[in-house]
Each structure stands twice: as C-alpha cells, then as structure tokens.
N, CA and C atoms as a LAMMPS dump frame, in Angstrom:
ITEM: TIMESTEP
0
ITEM: NUMBER OF ATOMS
558
ITEM: BOX BOUNDS ff ff ff
-5.0000000000000000e+02 5.0000000000000000e+02
-5.0000000000000000e+02 5.0000000000000000e+02
-5.0000000000000000e+02 5.0000000000000000e+02
ITEM: ATOMS id mol type element x y z
1 1 1 N -264.612 -160.976 341.884
2 1 2 C -265.231 -160.746 343.176
3 1 3 C -265.753 -162.048 343.733
4 2 1 N -265.086 -162.609 344.684
5 2 2 C -265.528 -163.799 345.393
6 2 3 C -266.022 -164.903 344.465
7 3 1 N -265.314 -165.151 343.385
8 3 2 C -265.656 -166.237 342.498
9 3 3 C -266.789 -165.941 341.528
10 4 1 N -267.427 -164.784 341.63
11 4 2 C -268.496 -164.431 340.703
12 4 3 C -267.888 -164.007 339.38
13 5 1 N -268.505 -164.446 338.291
14 5 2 C -268.033 -164.054 336.967
15 5 3 C -268.437 -162.616 336.689
16 6 1 N -267.477 -161.828 336.255
17 6 2 C -267.759 -160.441 335.885
18 6 3 C -268.44 -160.426 334.519
19 7 1 N -269.209 -159.383 334.277
20 7 2 C -269.903 -159.228 333.009
21 7 3 C -268.902 -159.028 331.88
22 8 1 N -267.835 -158.302 332.142
23 8 2 C -266.757 -158.101 331.171
24 8 3 C -265.438 -158.407 331.877
25 9 1 N -264.46 -158.836 331.096
26 9 2 C -263.12 -158.988 331.644
27 9 3 C -262.461 -157.623 331.565
28 10 1 N -262.388 -156.974 332.689
29 10 2 C -261.886 -155.608 332.747
30 10 3 C -260.36 -155.617 332.682
31 11 1 N -259.784 -154.942 331.697
32 11 2 C -258.32 -154.92 331.611
33 11 3 C -257.72 -154.036 332.696
34 12 1 N -256.512 -154.38 333.093
35 12 2 C -255.759 -153.498 333.985
36 12 3 C -255.207 -152.362 333.139
37 13 1 N -255.241 -151.167 333.71
38 13 2 C -254.713 -149.989 333.031
39 13 3 C -253.642 -149.368 333.909
40 14 1 N -252.738 -148.644 333.296
41 14 2 C -251.751 -147.88 334.055
42 14 3 C -251.604 -146.506 333.42
43 15 1 N -251.26 -145.558 334.256
44 15 2 C -250.899 -144.223 333.8
45 15 3 C -249.624 -143.857 334.551
46 16 1 N -249.173 -142.66 334.421
47 16 2 C -247.884 -142.276 334.997
48 16 3 C -247.753 -142.661 336.464
49 17 1 N -248.752 -142.317 337.281
50 17 2 C -248.665 -142.582 338.723
51 17 3 C -249.718 -143.538 339.248
52 18 1 N -250.612 -144.003 338.365
53 18 2 C -251.764 -144.771 338.83
54 18 3 C -251.882 -146.122 338.145
55 19 1 N -252.559 -147.046 338.851
56 19 2 C -252.881 -148.363 338.331
57 19 3 C -254.38 -148.561 338.529
58 20 1 N -255.043 -149.121 337.523
59 20 2 C -256.49 -149.305 337.526
60 20 3 C -256.763 -150.794 337.343
61 21 1 N -257.606 -151.354 338.22
62 21 2 C -257.964 -152.764 338.065
63 21 3 C -259.41 -152.956 338.507
64 22 1 N -259.923 -154.132 338.199
65 22 2 C -261.29 -154.464 338.592
66 22 3 C -261.445 -154.323 340.107
67 23 1 N -262.61 -153.91 340.527
68 23 2 C -262.909 -153.799 341.956
69 23 3 C -263.054 -155.207 342.519
70 24 1 N -262.317 -155.503 343.571
71 24 2 C -262.336 -156.825 344.201
72 24 3 C -262.852 -156.716 345.627
73 25 1 N -263.247 -157.841 346.198
74 25 2 C -263.791 -157.839 347.56
75 25 3 C -262.78 -157.3 348.573
76 26 1 N -261.497 -157.472 348.321
77 26 2 C -260.474 -156.955 349.234
78 26 3 C -260.459 -155.419 349.266
79 27 1 N -261.08 -154.787 348.261
80 27 2 C -261.151 -153.323 348.2
81 27 3 C -262.312 -152.763 349.013
82 28 1 N -263.236 -153.603 349.435
83 28 2 C -264.463 -153.123 350.071
84 28 3 C -264.224 -152.232 351.294
85 29 1 N -263.284 -152.552 352.181
86 29 2 C -263.065 -151.632 353.314
87 29 3 C -262.631 -150.227 352.859
88 30 1 N -261.732 -150.155 351.885
89 30 2 C -261.275 -148.849 351.393
90 30 3 C -262.398 -148.131 350.65
91 31 1 N -263.2 -148.865 349.887
92 31 2 C -264.324 -148.257 349.182
93 31 3 C -265.357 -147.764 350.193
94 32 1 N -265.574 -148.53 351.248
95 32 2 C -266.5 -148.109 352.304
96 32 3 C -266.046 -146.785 352.902
97 33 1 N -264.769 -146.673 353.179
98 33 2 C -264.222 -145.424 353.725
99 33 3 C -264.421 -144.263 352.744
100 34 1 N -264.177 -144.518 351.467
101 34 2 C -264.371 -143.495 350.439
102 34 3 C -265.829 -143.032 350.404
103 35 1 N -266.753 -143.985 350.397
104 35 2 C -268.178 -143.672 350.286
105 35 3 C -268.766 -143.109 351.574
106 36 1 N -268.031 -143.237 352.665
107 36 2 C -268.485 -142.691 353.952
108 36 3 C -268.068 -141.233 354.142
109 37 1 N -267.229 -140.731 353.245
110 37 2 C -266.73 -139.36 353.348
111 37 3 C -267.689 -138.401 352.641
112 38 1 N -268.373 -137.607 353.419
113 38 2 C -269.359 -136.66 352.878
114 38 3 C -268.761 -135.74 351.817
115 39 1 N -267.56 -135.245 352.041
116 39 2 C -266.933 -134.335 351.084
117 39 3 C -266.701 -135.001 349.726
118 40 1 N -266.434 -136.293 349.735
119 40 2 C -266.17 -137.02 348.488
120 40 3 C -267.461 -137.284 347.715
121 41 1 N -268.517 -137.675 348.401
122 41 2 C -269.73 -138.132 347.708
123 41 3 C -270.843 -137.098 347.606
124 42 1 N -270.664 -135.931 348.209
125 42 2 C -271.772 -134.971 348.285
126 42 3 C -272.333 -134.561 346.931
127 43 1 N -271.505 -134.521 345.894
128 43 2 C -271.993 -134.097 344.581
129 43 3 C -272.297 -135.266 343.657
130 44 1 N -272.017 -136.475 344.086
131 44 2 C -272.271 -137.626 343.234
132 44 3 C -273.419 -138.45 343.804
133 45 1 N -273.161 -139.146 344.885
134 45 2 C -274.209 -139.969 345.484
135 45 3 C -275.244 -139.123 346.21
136 46 1 N -274.767 -138.072 346.86
137 46 2 C -275.66 -137.237 347.651
138 46 3 C -275.899 -137.777 349.042
139 47 1 N -275.337 -138.919 349.336
140 47 2 C -275.469 -139.524 350.66
141 47 3 C -274.201 -140.325 350.947
142 48 1 N -273.944 -140.558 352.204
143 48 2 C -272.799 -141.381 352.586
144 48 3 C -273.293 -142.774 352.968
145 49 1 N -272.401 -143.738 352.892
146 49 2 C -272.726 -145.076 353.388
147 49 3 C -272.213 -145.172 354.812
148 50 1 N -272.879 -145.986 355.604
149 50 2 C -272.495 -146.076 357.016
150 50 3 C -271.994 -147.458 357.402
151 51 1 N -271.94 -148.372 356.445
152 51 2 C -271.471 -149.72 356.789
153 51 3 C -270.885 -150.401 355.556
154 52 1 N -270.124 -151.44 355.801
155 52 2 C -269.562 -152.235 354.713
156 52 3 C -270.698 -152.899 353.921
157 53 1 N -271.785 -153.244 354.569
158 53 2 C -272.932 -153.853 353.888
159 53 3 C -273.5 -152.893 352.846
160 54 1 N -273.673 -151.623 353.23
161 54 2 C -274.169 -150.622 352.279
162 54 3 C -273.184 -150.409 351.135
163 55 1 N -271.91 -150.35 351.453
164 55 2 C -270.887 -150.155 350.419
165 55 3 C -270.855 -151.356 349.473
166 56 1 N -270.974 -152.559 350.014
167 56 2 C -270.983 -153.762 349.188
168 56 3 C -272.166 -153.738 348.232
169 57 1 N -273.316 -153.336 348.733
170 57 2 C -274.5 -153.223 347.882
171 57 3 C -274.253 -152.214 346.758
172 58 1 N -273.665 -151.059 347.089
173 58 2 C -273.341 -150.034 346.089
174 58 3 C -272.396 -150.598 345.031
175 59 1 N -271.331 -151.271 345.468
176 59 2 C -270.322 -151.806 344.549
177 59 3 C -270.935 -152.87 343.643
178 60 1 N -271.706 -153.778 344.22
179 60 2 C -272.316 -154.84 343.423
180 60 3 C -273.278 -154.27 342.383
181 61 1 N -274.041 -153.254 342.753
182 61 2 C -274.941 -152.589 341.805
183 61 3 C -274.142 -151.878 340.711
184 62 1 N -273.067 -151.188 341.109
185 62 2 C -272.216 -150.486 340.157
186 62 3 C -271.666 -151.454 339.117
187 63 1 N -271.11 -152.556 339.578
188 63 2 C -270.498 -153.527 338.671
189 63 3 C -271.544 -154.197 337.789
190 64 1 N -272.699 -154.527 338.357
191 64 2 C -273.748 -155.191 337.572
192 64 3 C -274.325 -154.276 336.502
193 65 1 N -274.512 -153.017 336.837
194 65 2 C -275.143 -152.079 335.906
195 65 3 C -274.156 -151.323 335.022
196 66 1 N -272.939 -151.172 335.503
197 66 2 C -271.916 -150.394 334.79
198 66 3 C -270.583 -151.122 334.92
199 67 1 N -270.376 -152.169 334.123
200 67 2 C -269.215 -153.043 334.356
201 67 3 C -267.85 -152.434 334.086
202 68 1 N -267.766 -151.319 333.362
203 68 2 C -266.472 -150.714 333.08
204 68 3 C -266.136 -149.678 334.149
205 69 1 N -265.85 -150.155 335.362
206 69 2 C -265.444 -149.3 336.474
207 69 3 C -264.26 -149.938 337.178
208 70 1 N -263.303 -149.106 337.515
209 70 2 C -262.05 -149.574 338.093
210 70 3 C -261.838 -149.034 339.505
211 71 1 N -261.156 -149.836 340.314
212 71 2 C -260.549 -149.347 341.546
213 71 3 C -259.207 -148.751 341.119
214 72 1 N -258.866 -147.594 341.679
215 72 2 C -257.652 -146.886 341.264
216 72 3 C -256.669 -146.857 342.432
217 73 1 N -255.412 -147.144 342.127
218 73 2 C -254.356 -147.228 343.142
219 73 3 C -253.158 -146.378 342.734
220 74 1 N -252.525 -145.803 343.73
221 74 2 C -251.27 -145.097 343.498
222 74 3 C -250.202 -146.163 343.254
223 75 1 N -249.488 -146.079 342.147
224 75 2 C -248.509 -147.114 341.792
225 75 3 C -247.363 -147.201 342.791
226 76 1 N -246.887 -146.068 343.27
227 76 2 C -245.721 -146.058 344.161
228 76 3 C -246.006 -146.727 345.505
229 77 1 N -247.236 -146.608 345.994
230 77 2 C -247.572 -147.121 347.329
231 77 3 C -248.579 -148.26 347.326
232 78 1 N -249.236 -148.472 346.194
233 78 2 C -250.337 -149.42 346.06
234 78 3 C -251.527 -149.066 346.961
235 79 1 N -251.65 -147.791 347.34
236 79 2 C -252.793 -147.331 348.138
237 79 3 C -253.989 -147.076 347.23
238 80 1 N -255.153 -147.516 347.688
239 80 2 C -256.406 -147.245 346.998
240 80 3 C -256.677 -145.743 347.071
241 81 1 N -256.993 -145.117 345.919
242 81 2 C -257.271 -143.677 345.949
243 81 3 C -258.67 -143.324 345.447
244 82 1 N -259.336 -144.254 344.766
245 82 2 C -260.667 -143.924 344.285
246 82 3 C -261.226 -144.914 343.287
247 83 1 N -262.292 -144.464 342.632
248 83 2 C -262.998 -145.249 341.617
249 83 3 C -263.165 -144.382 340.373
250 84 1 N -263.134 -145.003 339.221
251 84 2 C -263.415 -144.276 337.987
252 84 3 C -263.951 -145.236 336.941
253 85 1 N -264.636 -144.678 335.959
254 85 2 C -265.125 -145.525 334.881
255 85 3 C -266.275 -144.931 334.114
256 86 1 N -267.046 -145.826 333.524
257 86 2 C -268.116 -145.469 332.6
258 86 3 C -269.463 -145.889 333.172
259 87 1 N -270.442 -145.021 333
260 87 2 C -271.828 -145.331 333.356
261 87 3 C -272.669 -145.11 332.111
262 88 1 N -273.74 -145.84 332.008
263 88 2 C -274.676 -145.664 330.887
264 88 3 C -273.972 -145.824 329.543
265 89 1 N -273.164 -146.867 329.442
266 89 2 C -272.461 -147.161 328.196
267 89 3 C -273.484 -147.573 327.143
268 90 1 N -273.537 -146.827 326.064
269 90 2 C -274.495 -147.056 324.985
270 90 3 C -273.719 -147.502 323.753
271 91 1 N -273.685 -148.809 323.524
272 91 2 C -272.926 -149.365 322.402
273 91 3 C -273.562 -149.024 321.058
274 92 1 N -274.87 -148.825 321.027
275 92 2 C -275.564 -148.499 319.79
276 92 3 C -275.208 -147.089 319.315
277 93 1 N -275.181 -146.141 320.247
278 93 2 C -274.858 -144.75 319.909
279 93 3 C -273.389 -144.409 320.141
280 94 1 N -272.614 -145.364 320.622
281 94 2 C -271.171 -145.189 320.83
282 94 3 C -270.868 -144.015 321.762
283 95 1 N -271.531 -144.015 322.913
284 95 2 C -271.299 -142.954 323.894
285 95 3 C -271.421 -143.512 325.303
286 96 1 N -270.873 -142.759 326.25
287 96 2 C -270.963 -143.15 327.645
288 96 3 C -270.738 -141.947 328.545
289 97 1 N -271.352 -142.04 329.712
290 97 2 C -271.066 -141.08 330.772
291 97 3 C -269.797 -141.536 331.479
292 98 1 N -268.989 -140.588 331.919
293 98 2 C -267.791 -140.897 332.684
294 98 3 C -267.921 -140.285 334.072
295 99 1 N -267.19 -140.854 335.022
296 99 2 C -267.229 -140.314 336.367
297 99 3 C -266.102 -140.871 337.214
298 100 1 N -265.919 -140.249 338.369
299 100 2 C -264.863 -140.671 339.28
300 100 3 C -265.172 -140.193 340.693
301 101 1 N -264.655 -140.926 341.65
302 101 2 C -264.633 -140.506 343.05
303 101 3 C -263.19 -140.624 343.511
304 102 1 N -262.666 -139.586 344.113
305 102 2 C -261.265 -139.539 344.533
306 102 3 C -261.201 -139.237 346.021
307 103 1 N -260.462 -140.058 346.77
308 103 2 C -260.303 -139.842 348.209
309 103 3 C -259.737 -138.452 348.48
310 104 1 N -260.247 -137.819 349.502
311 104 2 C -259.921 -136.417 349.8
312 104 3 C -258.43 -136.169 349.979
313 105 1 N -257.702 -137.111 350.561
314 105 2 C -256.263 -136.894 350.782
315 105 3 C -255.487 -136.796 349.472
316 106 1 N -256.111 -137.17 348.351
317 106 2 C -255.441 -137.116 347.048
318 106 3 C -255.915 -135.948 346.192
319 107 1 N -256.782 -135.11 346.732
320 107 2 C -257.262 -133.939 345.994
321 107 3 C -256.104 -132.959 345.751
322 108 1 N -256.218 -132.192 344.704
323 108 2 C -255.293 -131.108 344.345
324 108 3 C -253.855 -131.582 344.125
325 109 1 N -253.72 -132.829 343.617
326 109 2 C -252.4 -133.367 343.317
327 109 3 C -252.305 -133.855 341.87
328 110 1 N -253.315 -133.543 341.072
329 110 2 C -253.31 -133.939 339.675
330 110 3 C -253.829 -135.34 339.402
331 111 1 N -254.281 -136.037 340.429
332 111 2 C -254.777 -137.403 340.227
333 111 3 C -256.094 -137.418 339.45
334 112 1 N -256.966 -136.463 339.704
335 112 2 C -258.218 -136.381 338.962
336 112 3 C -257.961 -136.201 337.473
337 113 1 N -257.012 -135.337 337.152
338 113 2 C -256.611 -135.111 335.761
339 113 3 C -256.081 -136.398 335.139
340 114 1 N -255.239 -137.105 335.872
341 114 2 C -254.642 -138.333 335.359
342 114 3 C -255.715 -139.411 335.138
343 115 1 N -256.666 -139.503 336.06
344 115 2 C -257.762 -140.46 335.91
345 115 3 C -258.605 -140.111 334.679
346 116 1 N -258.934 -138.835 334.516
347 116 2 C -259.749 -138.401 333.387
348 116 3 C -259.058 -138.7 332.062
349 117 1 N -257.786 -138.38 331.961
350 117 2 C -257.03 -138.619 330.734
351 117 3 C -257.012 -140.106 330.382
352 118 1 N -256.834 -140.953 331.371
353 118 2 C -256.792 -142.401 331.145
354 118 3 C -258.141 -142.92 330.667
355 119 1 N -259.21 -142.468 331.304
356 119 2 C -260.55 -142.917 330.941
357 119 3 C -260.93 -142.404 329.547
358 120 1 N -260.559 -141.173 329.238
359 120 2 C -260.845 -140.637 327.902
360 120 3 C -260.147 -141.486 326.836
361 121 1 N -258.882 -141.792 327.056
362 121 2 C -258.132 -142.592 326.091
363 121 3 C -258.757 -143.977 325.926
364 122 1 N -259.105 -144.617 327.024
365 122 2 C -259.722 -145.947 326.958
366 122 3 C -261.067 -145.875 326.227
367 123 1 N -261.86 -144.871 326.537
368 123 2 C -263.176 -144.739 325.917
369 123 3 C -263.104 -144.511 324.417
370 124 1 N -262.249 -143.596 324.005
371 124 2 C -262.178 -143.272 322.583
372 124 3 C -261.413 -144.326 321.781
373 125 1 N -260.348 -144.883 322.344
374 125 2 C -259.525 -145.807 321.566
375 125 3 C -259.88 -147.276 321.772
376 126 1 N -260.048 -147.712 322.995
377 126 2 C -260.323 -149.132 323.233
378 126 3 C -261.797 -149.475 323.018
379 127 1 N -262.692 -148.656 323.556
380 127 2 C -264.127 -148.916 323.386
381 127 3 C -264.679 -148.328 322.091
382 128 1 N -263.862 -147.557 321.387
383 128 2 C -264.265 -146.919 320.118
384 128 3 C -265.528 -146.079 320.261
385 129 1 N -265.606 -145.345 321.365
386 129 2 C -266.752 -144.467 321.566
387 129 3 C -266.586 -143.198 320.738
388 130 1 N -267.698 -142.596 320.405
389 130 2 C -267.682 -141.342 319.652
390 130 3 C -267.919 -140.138 320.551
391 131 1 N -268.532 -140.375 321.727
392 131 2 C -268.891 -139.255 322.611
393 131 3 C -268.774 -139.694 324.063
394 132 1 N -268.104 -138.874 324.842
395 132 2 C -268.055 -139.038 326.291
396 132 3 C -268.744 -137.837 326.903
397 133 1 N -269.514 -138.084 327.943
398 133 2 C -270.189 -136.968 328.604
399 133 3 C -270.135 -137.123 330.112
400 134 1 N -270.352 -136.009 330.777
401 134 2 C -270.358 -135.988 332.242
402 134 3 C -271.459 -135.053 332.701
403 135 1 N -272.178 -135.483 333.703
404 135 2 C -273.19 -134.649 334.343
405 135 3 C -272.619 -134.224 335.688
406 136 1 N -272.538 -132.906 335.902
407 136 2 C -271.88 -132.371 337.083
408 136 3 C -272.799 -131.364 337.768
409 137 1 N -273.01 -131.559 339.053
410 137 2 C -273.806 -130.595 339.802
411 137 3 C -273.095 -129.25 339.745
412 138 1 N -273.871 -128.205 339.479
413 138 2 C -273.329 -126.869 339.248
414 138 3 C -272.397 -126.394 340.366
415 139 1 N -272.709 -126.73 341.609
416 139 2 C -271.893 -126.282 342.747
417 139 3 C -270.557 -127.011 342.864
418 140 1 N -270.356 -128.072 342.111
419 140 2 C -269.115 -128.845 342.183
420 140 3 C -268.053 -128.175 341.304
421 141 1 N -267.497 -127.079 341.823
422 141 2 C -266.544 -126.266 341.055
423 141 3 C -265.339 -127.063 340.557
424 142 1 N -264.693 -127.924 341.377
425 142 2 C -263.528 -128.653 340.865
426 142 3 C -263.843 -129.558 339.677
427 143 1 N -264.976 -130.238 339.717
428 143 2 C -265.34 -131.127 338.601
429 143 3 C -265.668 -130.318 337.348
430 144 1 N -266.365 -129.209 337.508
431 144 2 C -266.643 -128.343 336.36
432 144 3 C -265.347 -127.832 335.738
433 145 1 N -264.392 -127.412 336.587
434 145 2 C -263.115 -126.871 336.093
435 145 3 C -262.303 -127.909 335.327
436 146 1 N -262.216 -129.138 335.85
437 146 2 C -261.378 -130.143 335.19
438 146 3 C -261.934 -130.492 333.812
439 147 1 N -263.24 -130.528 333.683
440 147 2 C -263.837 -130.809 332.372
441 147 3 C -263.591 -129.646 331.413
442 148 1 N -263.731 -128.429 331.895
443 148 2 C -263.475 -127.255 331.057
444 148 3 C -262.011 -127.201 330.618
445 149 1 N -261.087 -127.481 331.542
446 149 2 C -259.653 -127.477 331.215
447 149 3 C -259.31 -128.521 330.166
448 150 1 N -260.094 -129.599 330.111
449 150 2 C -259.838 -130.674 329.158
450 150 3 C -260.691 -130.562 327.902
451 151 1 N -261.198 -129.357 327.661
452 151 2 C -261.921 -129.02 326.438
453 151 3 C -263.247 -129.751 326.251
454 152 1 N -263.85 -130.216 327.345
455 152 2 C -265.223 -130.695 327.245
456 152 3 C -266.103 -129.473 327.014
457 153 1 N -267.092 -129.631 326.167
458 153 2 C -268 -128.526 325.84
459 153 3 C -269.216 -128.587 326.757
460 154 1 N -269.587 -127.442 327.291
461 154 2 C -270.813 -127.35 328.077
462 154 3 C -271.965 -127.363 327.088
463 155 1 N -272.752 -128.432 327.109
464 155 2 C -273.867 -128.564 326.163
465 155 3 C -275.144 -127.938 326.701
466 156 1 N -275.187 -127.738 328.005
467 156 2 C -276.374 -127.119 328.58
468 156 3 C -276.458 -127.371 330.068
469 157 1 N -277.44 -126.762 330.656
470 157 2 C -277.691 -126.914 332.085
471 157 3 C -279.088 -127.472 332.276
472 158 1 N -279.166 -128.567 332.99
473 158 2 C -280.448 -129.172 333.339
474 158 3 C -280.902 -128.499 334.625
475 159 1 N -281.902 -127.66 334.503
476 159 2 C -282.315 -126.821 335.627
477 159 3 C -283.068 -127.63 336.681
478 160 1 N -282.611 -127.444 337.919
479 160 2 C -283.229 -128.106 339.079
480 160 3 C -283.509 -129.578 338.789
481 161 1 N -282.505 -130.251 338.281
482 161 2 C -282.659 -131.623 337.802
483 161 3 C -282.428 -132.695 338.863
484 162 1 N -281.912 -132.298 340.015
485 162 2 C -281.652 -133.278 341.063
486 162 3 C -282.073 -132.697 342.407
487 163 1 N -282.628 -133.546 343.238
488 163 2 C -283.05 -133.121 344.571
489 163 3 C -282.152 -133.8 345.589
490 164 1 N -281.291 -133.019 346.218
491 164 2 C -280.379 -133.516 347.244
492 164 3 C -280.298 -132.485 348.351
493 165 1 N -280.079 -132.951 349.543
494 165 2 C -279.906 -132.07 350.705
495 165 3 C -281.067 -131.08 350.831
496 166 1 N -282.262 -131.599 350.622
497 166 2 C -283.492 -130.814 350.806
498 166 3 C -283.636 -129.632 349.859
499 167 1 N -282.964 -129.711 348.682
500 167 2 C -283.134 -128.643 347.698
501 167 3 C -282.812 -129.184 346.308
502 168 1 N -283.276 -128.45 345.32
503 168 2 C -283 -128.793 343.927
504 168 3 C -281.699 -128.128 343.483
505 169 1 N -280.958 -128.836 342.631
506 169 2 C -279.716 -128.291 342.078
507 169 3 C -279.715 -128.457 340.566
508 170 1 N -279.011 -127.539 339.911
509 170 2 C -278.813 -127.629 338.472
510 170 3 C -277.684 -128.603 338.168
511 171 1 N -277.762 -129.229 337.008
512 171 2 C -276.712 -130.135 336.55
513 171 3 C -276.18 -129.619 335.218
514 172 1 N -274.86 -129.44 335.142
515 172 2 C -274.213 -129.063 333.888
516 172 3 C -273.901 -130.326 333.106
517 173 1 N -274.217 -130.311 331.825
518 173 2 C -273.938 -131.443 330.944
519 173 3 C -272.787 -131.065 330.018
520 174 1 N -271.666 -131.785 330.173
521 174 2 C -270.475 -131.571 329.353
522 174 3 C -270.286 -132.777 328.442
523 175 1 N -269.681 -132.564 327.275
524 175 2 C -269.376 -133.678 326.388
525 175 3 C -268.156 -133.37 325.543
526 176 1 N -267.536 -134.448 325.092
527 176 2 C -266.435 -134.358 324.134
528 176 3 C -266.654 -135.427 323.082
529 177 1 N -266.425 -135.039 321.833
530 177 2 C -266.514 -135.966 320.718
531 177 3 C -265.126 -136.497 320.385
532 178 1 N -265.088 -137.682 319.805
533 178 2 C -263.805 -138.286 319.441
534 178 3 C -263.016 -137.373 318.503
535 179 1 N -263.692 -136.735 317.567
536 179 2 C -262.992 -135.852 316.623
537 179 3 C -262.366 -134.659 317.335
538 180 1 N -262.97 -134.193 318.409
539 180 2 C -262.401 -133.096 319.191
540 180 3 C -261.198 -133.592 319.993
541 181 1 N -261.317 -134.813 320.514
542 181 2 C -260.236 -135.415 321.295
543 181 3 C -259.001 -135.623 320.423
544 182 1 N -259.224 -136.034 319.186
545 182 2 C -258.112 -136.35 318.304
546 182 3 C -257.605 -135.157 317.498
547 183 1 N -258.292 -134.027 317.578
548 183 2 C -257.877 -132.84 316.826
549 183 3 C -256.537 -132.333 317.333
550 184 1 N -255.683 -131.851 316.435
551 184 2 C -254.396 -131.307 316.881
552 184 3 C -254.61 -130.11 317.815
553 185 1 N -253.734 -129.975 318.77
554 185 2 C -253.816 -128.846 319.704
555 185 3 C -253.593 -127.548 318.959
556 186 1 N -254.26 -126.518 319.427
557 186 2 C -254.106 -125.209 318.788
558 186 3 C -252.865 -124.512 319.252
C-alpha cells in the first residue's frame, strides 16, 4: 500500500474461480463502493461509508489490526468482488475469527462458499490454527446457513450483544476445530 511495509507478507491465494491478494491502494474505489452498500455491511459494520476517506481509514485500520485480510477478485474477469480474512488472530491459542464481505451482485453464486473454503484451508493448514470461529448476527440468515452447511458448530448465542440500528441484536457464535475439519466425511 503506497510504499508502506505490511505487517505480514500476505501470500496470493487462488481457488477455482477466485484470486486473493493483499489489499492495495488501487482497490480503494471498489472497496469504498462495497462499504457504501447498506445491504452488504448491515450485519457486519452496521454502518455504511460515505467517502473514499472513510473507506481508506477502515482499510488501514483493518490491515494494521488484522493483517491477514485479502481483496478477492473473480479470476475470469479480474473484477473485485469482496474482502475476506482473519480477525483477532490468537497465535497463543491457535485460533482466529473469520469473516467476509461480498458485493451484492455476486450473492447466490457460490462465491461465499468458495471464499469460506479457501480461508478455512489457509487457517488450518498454513497458519496451523486449531479453531476458527465466526460471530454472526442472528438475523443474517445467509451467513448462518453457510456456516451450518460447512459443519461449523453453534457454540451459543450472545444475547443482545450488539447495538445497531437503534436496537440490540443477538449474535450466534459458530466454531470449527481442526480435527473436525480434517475428519473423514460421513
């Protein structure tokens, strides 16, 4: 990013239809558009950004505090489709929160699944994590479903744990252990 040294050298990743690379300054306009879409951020940020300055601040904070985050692109078109990665990476306990934001035009096409599978593989195999978890607002049905479909276990519900849109919401806490990820399919 503009000559600044990153905290980690983030490897490029690829999956069947996607390419993942470090977030660069050239991505800021597309990230701004992503973060300005209420439908995309309503369950994560809880607010939209209204300028490139706000988006830049968000990105710089994300990278500084959570360096394992990628800009995601469709391989066939090289179009930016979203962000994914790890938050709250705990090297001592070998665990991390995972998350993603996907542009609305790419919803319901399997991209969320592909992003999740790639991040799970990187977390368990490359980072040697033992536990991946996700905190999902209860009303975010698509995010809850994708975690359930991928055998994440619901560990509990944090009641009225977040205040957004002038009300409290519950947060579902899902997790997967490396041994569950590597277990043979039934």
